[in-house]
N, C-alpha and C positions, 0 to 999 in steps of 0.2 A: 688199112691198119688192122692188125690182128686183135683178137679178143683180149689177150693179155695186156697189150699196150693200151687199149681202150679202158680197161679196168684201172690201170695206173693213172691215166689221164682224168678219170672221173672221181678222183679222191673226194673233193668237196665242191668242186665247181667245174665249169667247162675247161678252164685253163688250170691245169694241175699245179698247185702251189707246193706239193709235197716232194717233187723231184728235185734233185740237186745235181750240179755239175760234177763230173768226175775230176776234171782238171780245174783247180782253183784259179780264180782271177788273180793276176799279179797285183801287188799293192798299188803300183802306178795306175793300172787300168781301173781298179776299184776307186781310187781317189778321184780320177778324172770323171768317172760316171757319177760319183756322189756330188762332186762340185757342179756338174751340169744340172743335176736334180735340184740342188740348193738354189741355183740361179733361176730355174724355172719356178720354184716355189716363191721366190722373191718377186718374179714377174707376175705371177698369179695374185700375190698379195697387193702388188701395185695396181692391178686391174680392179681388184675389190675396192681399193681406196679411191680409184678414179670414179667408180660407180657411186660411192658414198658422197664424193665431192661434186656429183652431177656434171662430170666432164663431158666434153664434146664427143659424140658417137664415133666420129672418124678417128680420134686419138685412141679411144678404147679399142677399136677394131685394129688399129696399127699394132697395139700391144698384144692383142689376141693372135695376130699373124706372127709376131715374133715368138710367142710361146709355142705355137704350132710348129714353126720351123725348128725351134730348139728341140722339141719333142721328137720330130721326125729325124733330126740328126742323131739324137740320143739312141733312137731305135735302130738306126743303121749301124751304129757302133756295136750295139749288143748283137745285132744280126751277124755282123762280120766276125765277131768273136765266136758266136755260136757255130758258124760255118767252119771256122778254122780249128775249133776244138771239138765240140760235141758231135757235129755231123761227120767230120773227118775221122774221129775215133770210131764211130759206129760203122762207117763204111769199111774201115780197116778190119773190123770184126766180122764183116760180111752182112751186116744189117742194112739192106738196101731200102727198107721201108722208111728209113730216116730221110731219104730224098723227098718222099711224098710229104712228110711232115715239114721239111724245110720249104718246099714249094707253097704249102698252105700258109706258113708263116709269112712268106714274102707277099702273098696275095693280101693278107690282112694289113700289111703296112702301106698299101697303095693309097 
């Protein structure tokens, strides 16, 4: 990754929160992602309540596994959108460095 891209990524943290998509998410996609996040928040709240209620460890771990699976699926949806929009757009512009970034992102999701 070149120095300019590294400066962009180092805004305030390792993962730059100041970049924005050039192609906006559709209302349908945005709603679907927000709904998934709300479900995960609810599941996390349920886990918190299970701890407070001194629930059986196996039951808590089952809920943790459900949240992990939901988060993994969420990340795959965001990755698919990223590849179809951001990455494709950058490749069309001749920016092949985006491929390295995409590979790094995929590695982080394993």
